[in-house]
VEXDREN-2710 file (C-alpha; in Angstrom, 1 decimal):
% VEXDREN-2710
k/r/px/py/pz
1/MET/102.2/65.3/83.9
2/ARG/104.4/62.3/84.0
3/PHE/102.4/60.5/81.4
4/LEU/103.4/63.2/78.8
5/GLU/107.1/62.3/79.4
6/LYS/106.4/58.8/78.1
7/TRP/104.9/60.0/74.8
8/SER/107.2/60.6/71.9
9/LEU/106.0/64.2/71.5
10/SER/107.8/67.4/70.8
11/VAL/108.1/70.1/73.6
12/VAL/105.6/72.3/71.7
13/SER/103.0/69.6/71.6
14/LYS/103.6/68.9/75.3
15/PHE/103.2/72.5/76.2
16/VAL/99.9/72.8/74.2
17/LEU/98.6/69.6/75.6
18/THR/99.5/70.7/79.2
19/PHE/97.8/74.1/78.5
20/LEU/94.6/72.4/77.1
21/SER/94.4/69.9/80.0
22/ILE/94.7/72.5/82.7
23/LEU/92.3/75.0/81.0
24/THR/89.9/72.2/80.1
25/ALA/89.8/71.0/83.6
26/SER/89.5/74.4/85.0
27/MET/86.7/75.2/82.6
28/ALA/84.9/72.0/83.5
29/LEU/85.2/72.5/87.1
30/MET/84.0/76.1/86.9
31/GLY/81.1/75.0/84.5
32/MET/80.1/72.4/87.0
33/ILE/80.2/74.8/89.9
34/LEU/78.2/77.5/87.9
35/TYR/75.7/74.8/86.7
36/TYR/75.2/73.8/90.2
37/GLN/74.8/77.4/91.5
38/ALA/72.5/78.4/88.6
39/SER/70.4/75.3/88.9
40/HIS/70.1/75.5/92.7
41/ALA/69.1/79.3/92.4
42/ALA/66.5/78.4/89.8
43/ILE/65.1/75.6/91.9
44/GLU/64.9/77.9/94.9
45/GLN/63.2/80.5/93.0
46/GLY/60.7/77.9/91.6
47/ARG/60.1/76.7/95.3
48/ILE/59.2/80.3/96.2
49/LEU/57.0/80.9/93.2
50/MET/55.2/77.4/93.5
51/ASN/54.8/78.1/97.2
52/GLN/53.1/81.3/96.5
53/ASN/50.8/79.5/93.9
54/VAL/49.9/76.9/96.5
55/GLN/49.2/79.4/99.1
56/GLN/47.0/81.4/96.8
57/ILE/44.9/78.3/96.1
58/LYS/44.8/77.6/99.7
59/ASN/43.7/81.1/100.6
60/ASN/41.0/80.9/97.9
61/ILE/39.6/77.7/99.4
62/LEU/39.9/79.0/103.0
63/GLN/37.9/82.2/101.9
64/LYS/34.9/79.9/100.9
65/VAL/35.4/77.7/104.1
66/ASN/35.3/80.9/106.2
67/MET/32.3/82.2/104.4
68/VAL/30.4/78.9/104.9
69/GLN/31.4/79.2/108.6
70/ASN/30.1/82.7/108.8
71/VAL/26.9/81.8/107.2
72/SER/26.4/79.1/109.7
73/GLN/27.0/81.6/112.5
74/VAL/24.5/84.1/111.0
75/ILE/21.8/81.3/111.2
76/ALA/22.7/79.8/114.5
77/PHE/22.9/83.0/116.3
78/ASP/19.7/84.6/114.7
79/PRO/17.5/85.3/117.7
80/LYS/14.3/84.7/115.6
81/ILE/15.5/81.2/114.6
82/GLN/16.7/80.4/118.2
83/SER/13.3/81.6/119.6
84/PHE/11.2/79.7/117.0
85/LEU/13.1/76.4/117.4
86/GLY/13.3/76.7/121.2
87/ASN/9.6/77.5/121.9
88/ALA/6.7/75.0/121.7
89/PHE/4.7/74.9/118.4
90/LEU/1.0/75.0/118.9
91/ASN/0.0/75.1/115.2
92/GLU/-1.5/78.6/115.9
93/PRO/-2.1/80.6/112.7
94/TYR/0.4/83.3/113.8
95/GLN/3.1/80.6/114.2
96/LEU/2.5/79.1/110.8
97/GLU/2.6/82.7/109.3
98/GLU/5.9/83.4/111.2
99/TYR/7.3/80.1/110.0
100/ARG/6.4/80.7/106.4
101/ASP/6.9/84.4/106.0
102/THR/9.9/85.1/108.4
103/ILE/11.9/82.0/109.3
104/ALA/11.9/80.0/106.1
105/PRO/13.1/83.0/103.9
106/ILE/16.2/83.5/106.0
107/LEU/17.7/80.3/104.5
108/ASP/16.4/81.1/100.9
109/ASN/18.0/84.6/101.1
110/LEU/21.3/83.3/102.4
111/ARG/21.4/80.7/99.5
112/ARG/20.8/83.4/96.9
113/GLN/23.4/85.6/98.4
114/ASN/26.0/82.9/98.5
115/THR/25.8/81.1/95.2
116/TYR/28.6/78.7/95.9
117/ILE/26.6/77.1/98.6
118/HIS/24.9/73.8/97.3
119/SER/22.3/73.5/100.1
120/ILE/21.4/74.8/103.5
121/ARG/19.3/72.5/105.9
122/ILE/18.1/72.9/109.5
123/TYR/17.4/69.7/111.4
124/MET/14.9/70.5/114.2
125/ALA/15.0/68.9/117.7
126/ASN/11.2/69.9/118.2
127/ASP/9.3/67.2/116.3
128/SER/6.0/69.3/116.7
129/ILE/7.3/71.9/114.1
130/PRO/6.1/70.7/110.7
131/GLU/8.8/70.2/108.0
132/LEU/9.3/72.5/105.1
133/TYR/11.0/70.4/102.3
134/ASP/13.0/73.3/101.1
135/GLY/15.2/73.4/104.3
136/PHE/13.6/72.5/107.5
137/TYR/13.6/68.8/108.6
138/HIS/13.2/66.8/111.8
139/MET/16.4/65.6/113.5
140/THR/15.0/62.2/113.6
141/ARG/15.8/61.7/109.9
142/LEU/19.5/61.6/111.0
143/SER/19.1/58.7/113.5
144/ALA/20.0/56.0/110.9
145/ASN/23.0/58.0/109.7
146/LEU/26.1/57.2/111.8
147/ARG/28.2/60.0/110.3
148/TYR/26.3/62.6/112.5
149/ALA/26.2/60.6/115.8
150/PRO/29.7/61.5/117.1
151/PHE/29.1/65.2/116.6
152/ILE/25.6/65.4/118.0
153/ASN/26.5/63.4/121.0
154/ASP/29.7/65.2/121.9
155/PRO/28.8/68.2/124.0
156/ARG/32.2/69.8/123.5
157/LEU/31.7/70.1/119.8
158/THR/29.6/73.0/118.4
159/SER/30.7/72.8/114.8
160/ALA/32.5/70.3/112.5
161/TRP/33.3/69.7/108.8
162/HIS/32.7/66.4/107.2
163/GLY/34.8/65.0/104.3
164/LEU/33.8/64.2/100.8
165/HIS/30.5/62.4/100.5
166/GLN/27.3/62.4/98.4
167/GLU/24.8/65.2/99.3
168/GLN/22.4/64.4/102.0
169/ALA/19.3/64.8/99.9
170/VAL/16.3/64.4/102.1
171/ILE/13.7/65.4/99.4
172/VAL/14.8/65.4/95.8
173/LEU/13.5/68.6/94.4
174/PRO/12.6/68.9/90.7
175/GLY/15.5/69.9/88.5
176/SER/18.3/68.9/91.1
177/SER/20.7/66.0/90.9
178/PRO/20.9/64.0/94.2
179/ASN/24.3/62.5/93.6
180/ALA/26.6/65.6/93.9
181/ASN/30.0/65.1/95.7
182/VAL/30.0/67.7/98.6
183/PHE/31.7/68.7/101.7
184/SER/29.4/69.6/104.6
185/TYR/29.7/71.9/107.6
186/ASN/27.5/71.3/110.7
187/ARG/26.8/73.7/113.5
188/LYS/24.6/73.3/116.6
189/ILE/21.8/75.8/117.4
190/PHE/21.2/76.4/121.0
191/SER/18.0/77.8/122.6
192/SER/18.2/81.6/123.4
193/LYS/16.8/80.9/126.8
194/TYR/18.5/77.7/127.7
195/THR/21.7/75.9/126.7
196/ASP/19.8/73.0/125.2
197/MET/20.5/72.1/121.5
198/VAL/17.3/72.9/119.6
199/GLY/18.6/72.1/116.1
200/MET/21.6/71.7/113.7
201/ILE/22.6/73.5/110.6
202/GLU/24.1/71.6/107.6
203/ILE/25.7/73.6/104.7
204/GLU/26.9/71.7/101.7
205/VAL/29.3/72.9/99.2
206/GLU/30.1/70.9/96.0
207/ARG/33.6/69.7/95.6
208/ASN/34.2/71.4/92.1
209/VAL/32.9/74.7/93.6
210/LEU/34.9/74.5/96.8
211/PHE/38.1/73.7/94.8
212/GLU/37.3/75.9/91.8
213/SER/40.7/77.8/92.3
214/LEU/42.4/74.6/91.3
215/HIS/41.1/74.8/87.7
216/THR/41.4/78.6/87.4
217/SER/45.0/78.9/88.8
218/ALA/47.4/80.1/86.1
219/ALA/50.5/78.4/87.4
220/PRO/53.7/79.6/85.5
221/TYR/55.0/76.1/85.3
222/SER/53.4/72.8/84.7
223/GLY/52.6/70.6/87.7
224/ASP/49.7/69.0/89.7
225/ILE/47.9/70.2/92.8
226/TYR/46.0/67.9/94.9
227/ILE/43.7/68.3/97.9
228/VAL/44.2/65.4/100.3
229/ASP/42.2/64.2/103.2
230/GLN/43.5/63.1/106.6
231/GLY/43.8/59.6/105.3
232/GLY/46.2/60.6/102.6
233/HIS/43.7/60.2/99.7
234/VAL/43.1/62.6/96.8
235/VAL/39.7/64.3/97.1
236/SER/40.2/67.1/94.4
237/GLU/39.4/66.8/90.7
238/THR/42.6/68.4/89.2
239/ARG/42.9/65.2/87.1
240/ARG/40.1/62.8/87.4
241/PRO/42.1/59.7/87.2
242/ASP/43.9/60.7/90.4
243/ALA/40.7/61.3/92.4
244/GLY/40.5/58.8/95.2
245/GLN/44.2/57.5/95.0
246/SER/46.5/57.6/97.9
247/LEU/49.6/59.7/97.9
248/ARG/51.8/56.7/98.0
249/ALA/50.1/55.5/94.8
250/LEU/51.2/58.8/93.3
251/GLY/54.8/58.4/94.4
252/LEU/54.5/60.8/97.3
253/ARG/55.8/58.8/100.2
254/ASN/57.3/61.5/102.5
255/VAL/54.6/64.0/102.7
256/PRO/54.0/64.7/106.4
257/SER/50.5/64.6/107.8
258/GLU/51.0/67.7/109.8
259/GLY/53.0/70.9/109.2
260/ASN/54.3/72.4/106.1
261/MET/56.7/70.9/103.5
262/ASN/58.6/72.5/100.7
263/GLU/61.4/70.1/99.4
264/VAL/63.0/68.9/96.2
265/THR/62.5/65.0/96.1
266/ASP/62.0/62.3/93.5
267/VAL/58.4/61.5/92.6
268/ASN/58.1/58.3/90.4
269/GLY/61.7/59.0/89.2
270/VAL/61.2/62.6/88.3
271/ARG/63.0/65.2/90.3
272/SER/60.2/67.5/91.6
273/ILE/59.3/70.2/94.0
274/VAL/56.8/69.0/96.6
275/ILE/54.9/71.6/98.6
276/SER/52.4/70.5/101.3
277/THR/50.3/72.9/103.5
278/PRO/47.4/72.2/105.9
279/LEU/44.0/73.6/105.0
280/GLU/42.5/74.6/108.4
281/GLY/38.9/73.7/108.9
282/PRO/38.0/70.9/106.7
283/GLY/41.1/69.0/107.9
284/LEU/42.5/68.8/104.4
285/ARG/45.9/69.5/102.9
286/VAL/47.0/71.2/99.6
287/VAL/49.8/69.2/98.0
288/GLY/51.6/70.6/95.0
289/VAL/53.9/68.6/92.7
290/PHE/56.0/70.5/90.2
291/PRO/58.8/68.8/88.1
292/VAL/62.2/70.6/88.3
293/ARG/63.0/70.3/84.7
294/PRO/61.0/73.5/83.5
295/PHE/62.6/75.6/86.0
296/ILE/66.2/74.7/84.8
297/SER/65.7/74.2/81.0
298/ALA/66.1/78.0/80.2
299/MET/69.2/78.0/82.4
300/GLU/70.6/74.9/80.6
301/HIS/70.2/76.6/77.2
302/SER/72.3/79.6/78.5
303/GLN/74.8/77.2/79.9
304/ILE/75.3/75.6/76.4
305/ARG/75.9/79.0/74.9
306/ILE/78.4/79.9/77.6
307/PHE/80.4/76.6/76.9
308/GLY/80.4/77.3/73.3
309/VAL/82.0/80.7/73.8
310/LEU/84.4/79.2/76.2
311/ALA/85.4/76.4/73.7
312/ALA/86.0/79.0/71.0
313/ALA/88.2/81.0/73.4
314/LEU/90.1/77.8/74.3
315/ALA/90.8/77.1/70.6
316/LEU/92.1/80.7/70.0
317/LEU/94.4/80.5/73.1
318/SER/95.7/77.1/72.0
319/VAL/96.8/78.7/68.7
320/ILE/98.4/81.5/70.5
321/VAL/100.3/79.2/72.9
322/TYR/101.4/77.0/70.0
323/PHE/103.2/80.0/68.2
324/MET/104.5/81.5/71.4
325/THR/106.1/78.2/72.4
326/ASN/107.7/77.7/69.0
327/ALA/109.3/81.1/69.1
328/LEU/110.7/80.5/72.7
329/LEU/112.0/77.1/71.9
330/ARG/113.8/78.1/68.7
331/ARG/117.0/78.9/70.7
332/MET/116.5/75.7/72.7
333/LYS/116.8/73.8/69.4
334/VAL/120.2/75.4/68.7
335/LEU/121.3/74.3/72.1
336/LEU/119.9/70.8/71.5
337/SER/121.9/70.5/68.2
338/ALA/125.1/71.6/69.9
339/MET/124.5/68.8/72.6
340/LYS/124.2/66.2/69.8
341/SER/127.5/67.3/68.4
342/VAL/129.1/66.8/71.9
343/ARG/127.3/63.3/72.2
344/GLU/129.0/62.4/68.9
345/GLY/132.5/63.2/70.2
346/ASN/132.9/66.8/69.0
347/LEU/134.0/69.0/72.0
348/ASN/135.0/72.0/70.0
349/VAL/131.5/73.4/69.7
350/SER/129.9/76.4/71.3
351/VAL/126.5/78.1/71.3
352/PRO/125.9/81.8/70.6
353/VAL/124.7/84.0/73.5
354/VAL/122.4/86.7/72.1
355/SER/120.4/87.9/75.4
356/ASN/120.4/87.6/79.2
357/ASP/117.4/85.4/79.8
358/GLU/117.4/81.7/81.0
359/PHE/118.1/80.3/77.5
360/ALA/121.2/82.6/77.4
361/GLN/122.3/81.4/80.9
362/MET/121.9/77.8/79.7
363/SER/124.0/78.5/76.5
364/MET/126.8/80.2/78.7
365/SER/126.8/77.1/81.0
366/PHE/126.9/74.7/78.1
367/ASN/130.0/76.6/76.6
368/LEU/131.7/76.5/80.1
369/MET/130.9/72.9/80.4
370/THR/132.3/71.8/77.0
371/GLY/135.5/73.7/77.6
372/ARG/135.9/72.1/81.1
373/ILE/135.2/68.7/79.6
374/HIS/137.8/69.4/76.9
375/ASP/140.5/70.4/79.5
376/LEU/139.6/67.5/81.8
377/VAL/139.7/64.7/79.1
378/GLU/143.5/64.8/78.9
379/THR/144.1/65.1/82.7
380/VAL/141.8/62.1/83.3
381/TYR/143.2/60.1/80.5
382/LYS/146.8/60.6/81.9
383/SER/145.7/59.9/85.4
384/ARG/144.1/56.7/84.4
385/ILE/147.3/55.5/82.8
386/LEU/149.2/56.2/86.0
387/GLU/146.7/54.5/88.1
388/LYS/146.8/51.3/86.1
389/GLU/150.6/51.3/86.3
390/ALA/150.3/51.6/90.1
391/GLU/147.7/48.8/90.3
392/LEU/150.1/46.4/88.3
393/ARG/153.0/47.4/90.6
394/ALA/150.7/46.7/93.6
395/LEU/149.6/43.3/92.3
396/GLU/153.1/42.3/91.6
397/SER/153.9/43.0/95.2
398/HIS/151.2/40.6/96.5
399/ILE/151.9/37.2/97.6
400/ASN/151.3/34.6/95.0
401/PRO/148.8/32.1/96.4
402/HIS/150.9/29.2/94.8
403/PHE/153.9/30.6/96.6
404/LEU/152.0/30.4/100.0
405/TYR/151.0/26.8/99.2
406/ASN/154.4/25.8/98.4
407/THR/155.8/27.4/101.4
408/LEU/153.3/25.7/103.7
409/ALA/154.1/22.4/101.9
410/THR/157.8/23.0/102.8
411/ILE/157.0/23.6/106.4
412/ALA/155.0/20.4/106.5
413/TRP/157.9/18.5/105.0
414/VAL/160.3/20.0/107.6
415/GLY/157.9/19.0/110.3
416/ARG/157.7/15.4/109.2
417/LYS/161.5/15.2/108.9
418/ALA/161.8/16.7/112.4
419/LYS/159.2/14.2/113.5
420/SER/156.9/16.9/114.8
421/PRO/153.3/15.9/113.8
422/GLU/151.7/19.1/115.3
423/VAL/153.7/21.2/112.9
424/VAL/152.7/19.0/110.0
425/ARG/149.0/19.1/111.1
426/LEU/149.0/22.9/111.5
427/ALA/150.8/23.5/108.3
428/ASN/148.3/21.2/106.3
429/SER/145.3/22.8/108.1
430/LEU/146.5/26.3/107.3
431/ALA/147.2/25.5/103.7
432/LYS/143.7/23.9/103.4
433/PHE/142.2/26.9/105.1
434/TYR/143.7/29.4/102.7
435/ARG/142.8/27.3/99.8
436/LEU/139.2/27.3/100.8
437/VAL/139.2/31.1/101.6
438/LEU/140.7/32.0/98.3
439/ASN/138.0/29.6/96.5
440/LYS/139.6/30.4/93.1
441/GLY/138.3/33.9/93.3
442/ASP/134.5/32.9/93.4
443/SER/132.3/34.9/95.8
444/SER/130.0/31.9/96.6
445/ILE/131.0/28.5/98.1
446/LEU/129.3/25.2/98.6
447/VAL/128.0/24.7/102.1
448/GLN/130.1/21.6/102.6
449/ASP/133.4/23.6/101.8
450/GLU/132.2/26.4/104.1
451/VAL/131.8/23.9/106.9
452/GLU/135.1/22.4/106.1
453/MET/136.7/25.9/106.3
454/VAL/135.2/26.3/109.8
455/ARG/136.4/22.8/110.9
456/VAL/140.0/23.4/109.7
457/TYR/139.8/26.9/111.5
458/ALA/138.6/25.2/114.7
459/ASP/141.5/22.5/114.5
460/ILE/144.1/25.3/114.3
461/GLN/142.5/27.2/117.2
462/LYS/142.2/24.1/119.5
463/PHE/145.9/23.7/119.2
464/ARG/146.4/27.3/120.1
465/PHE/143.9/27.3/123.1
466/GLU/144.9/23.8/124.2
467/GLY/141.4/22.3/124.1
468/LEU/139.8/25.3/125.9
469/PHE/136.5/24.7/123.7
470/ASP/134.7/22.1/121.7
471/ILE/132.9/22.7/118.5
472/VAL/129.7/20.7/117.4
473/PHE/128.6/20.6/113.8
474/ASP/124.8/20.1/113.6
475/VAL/124.4/20.3/109.7
476/ASP/121.6/18.9/107.6
477/GLU/123.2/16.8/104.9
478/ALA/120.6/17.9/102.4
479/LEU/122.2/21.3/102.5
480/LEU/125.8/20.4/101.7
481/LEU/125.5/21.0/97.9
482/TYR/123.7/24.4/98.2
483/ARG/125.7/27.5/97.7
484/ILE/126.2/30.5/100.1
485/PRO/128.3/33.6/100.2
486/LYS/131.9/32.7/101.0
487/ASN/133.4/33.1/104.4
488/ILE/130.5/34.2/106.5
489/LEU/130.6/31.5/109.2
490/GLN/134.3/31.5/110.1
491/PRO/134.3/35.2/111.3
492/LEU/131.2/34.5/113.4
493/VAL/132.9/31.4/115.0
494/GLU/136.0/33.5/115.5
495/ASN/133.9/36.1/117.2
496/ALA/132.4/33.4/119.5
497/LEU/135.7/32.2/120.4
498/THR/137.4/35.5/121.0
499/HIS/134.7/37.4/122.6
500/GLY/132.5/34.7/124.2
501/ILE/134.6/31.6/125.1
502/GLU/138.0/33.2/125.9
503/PRO/136.9/35.8/128.4
504/LYS/134.9/33.1/130.2
505/ARG/138.1/31.6/131.4
506/GLY/136.7/28.1/131.5
507/HIS/135.7/25.4/129.0
508/GLY/133.1/26.4/126.4
509/THR/131.1/24.9/123.5
510/ILE/130.4/26.3/120.1
511/ILE/127.6/24.9/118.0
512/LEU/127.4/25.3/114.2
513/ARG/123.8/24.5/113.2
514/MET/122.5/24.5/109.5
515/ARG/119.0/23.5/108.6
516/MET/116.0/24.2/106.3
517/ASP/113.5/26.7/107.4
518/THR/110.1/25.6/108.3
519/ALA/108.6/26.8/104.8
520/GLY/111.3/24.8/103.0
521/ASP/112.5/27.7/100.8
522/GLY/115.3/29.0/102.8
523/VAL/118.4/28.1/104.8
524/VAL/119.0/28.9/108.5
525/LEU/122.5/29.2/109.8
526/GLN/123.3/29.5/113.5
527/VAL/126.5/30.1/115.5
528/ILE/125.7/29.3/119.1
529/ASP/128.2/29.7/122.1
530/ASP/127.8/29.4/125.9
531/GLY/130.3/32.2/126.6
532/VAL/130.0/35.5/128.6
533/GLY/127.3/37.0/126.3
534/MET/126.4/40.6/125.7
535/ASP/124.0/43.1/127.1
536/GLU/121.1/44.5/124.8
537/GLU/122.8/47.8/124.3
538/ARG/126.1/46.1/122.9
539/VAL/123.8/43.8/120.6
540/GLN/122.1/46.8/119.1
541/ALA/125.4/48.6/118.6
542/LEU/126.7/45.5/116.9
543/LEU/123.7/45.3/114.5
544/GLY/123.9/49.0/113.9
545/GLY/127.5/48.7/112.8
546/GLN/128.8/50.9/115.5
547/ILE/131.3/48.1/116.4
548/LYS/133.2/48.1/113.1
549/SER/135.6/45.1/113.7
550/THR/136.4/42.3/116.0
551/SER/140.0/41.9/117.2
552/GLY/141.9/39.1/115.4
553/SER/139.0/38.3/112.9
554/GLY/139.5/41.0/110.4
555/TYR/135.8/41.0/109.6
556/ALA/133.1/43.2/111.1
557/VAL/129.5/42.1/111.5
558/LYS/128.6/45.1/109.5
559/ASN/130.8/43.7/106.7
560/ILE/128.9/40.5/106.7
561/ILE/125.5/42.2/106.8
562/GLU/126.6/44.4/103.8
563/ARG/127.8/41.4/101.9
564/LEU/124.7/39.5/102.5
565/ASN/122.5/42.5/101.4
566/GLY/124.7/43.0/98.3
567/TYR/124.4/39.3/97.5
568/TYR/120.7/38.7/98.1
569/GLU/119.4/42.3/97.7
570/HIS/117.9/42.4/101.2
571/ARG/116.3/39.0/100.9
572/ALA/118.6/37.7/103.8
573/ALA/118.1/38.2/107.5
574/PHE/120.7/38.7/110.2
575/ASP/119.9/38.6/113.9
576/VAL/121.8/38.3/117.3
577/PHE/120.4/37.1/120.5
578/SER/122.5/37.4/123.6
579/ARG/122.3/37.4/127.4
580/PRO/125.2/38.1/129.8
581/GLY/126.4/35.0/131.4
582/VAL/124.3/32.7/129.2
583/GLY/125.7/33.1/125.8
584/THR/125.1/34.3/122.2
585/VAL/123.1/33.1/119.2
586/VAL/123.8/34.5/115.8
587/THR/121.1/33.6/113.3
588/ILE/121.3/34.1/109.4
589/LYS/118.4/33.3/107.1
590/LEU/119.3/32.9/103.4
591/PRO/117.3/32.1/100.3
592/LYS/117.8/28.5/99.1
593/GLU/120.1/28.3/96.2
END
């Protein structure tokens, strides 16, 4: 709740806002979880109910399909029909009488008993048997119809369903319509004595009769149920504009051609329950599409009422929290008033302690604190006076820089009088060195003055070491007027001389190199020597500040690094590269100023 700290609100307001935020977030999360669980449960219940509805429609259709198939079996396995169709017909009077009075009434009786059947026909392989236009026809009539050829010519097939088509009206009887849309079922009739096919039964059922359960189904929720053929086209008449359309055109792209389906998916942008189940026999599928919205609408109304009750409870709790917080913070206001008095300089103030809770402990601590502060003020005041006096005495005991310059000037005068040029040169160099070191108290120095300081220091050391080393200045003149922290190069040159060149016990070289970096926005300073060098362990110890100081220099590498960090706020870089027997390179990278 850091954002509350930035607002100029009272503690009571912050407490109430915090409480409201936490409770509102908790209620919202709980509401989302409850809504998801409730809607998921409602949808699952809807899937079960709609699946039962689809299965009921499927069973009603299958009942008629099975009855059609049973009727075909009754006809195909009737020994009278098998014997009649399998024997030669000689137009004898007894044969005509049997045909008219015994065989033909079989089909008529079956049609009357099964009113859902549109027509029953028998196509006879024996052309010598005369046709009866109410059900018996020669099979030669089917020779021009390619729909029957695969079934008749395949010896493995004994029965088959044919998809939606117009009725096969051989003879249009008075009062009948020859354009009915039907499904037909064919079964072969075999001779009772031989295995030869002697005929074929065709039973037709009108589409609206076969799918009558689609219209009479009392579904508890709105939706559409389609009968789909193997090509994925609608063959039912639930809604006439959909008849003949493909499932893809209706937005049903993921309905499988085999197996069952009961899923929730989008259908033309509407979240819906899609149920698909195969209809064995005719090779069809029953596909149901039911929008999800009706299943969860009642639940959403209940959810709104629940949220209304929770909102009222939230408002009531907010009022209770407000008054309780005010009561608890009343003593905090007393403590705050006392703190304001202390801030204004009044230390003789105390807060009454009336109980033993956390507020009372804060009041006791405040009283102890003000008493301690009052006692310490005088002690600190007196000690500060004594400290200032000690500092003044210490400053008075320091060597005056002017006194040092005057003394060195006197030494140089004595050297000239004694005709000793070395003494004169050393005295002048030392005076110049200290003048540059002190730098009038400034913490930064021009590059040209820092280089001059190193040059003077090197002249003094050359006299001491009797030409044991040479120093080379490789300085970009463009850098001379830039400023850098004072006295960071001389200690490095001293370290190179003391710990690199001198232990070498031979002549050495020190290079002071200064240049712009490749980007042009910084300065690179390098002190390079060809002394004895250091191993990696000592280099890491040096960079880590474990080697506090160097003998004779009075400056530690750690001190230089800390001064650079303090001056540039970690924008400077300090690195040491060294190899035993090769030498050392100290590199400093500074921002350009």
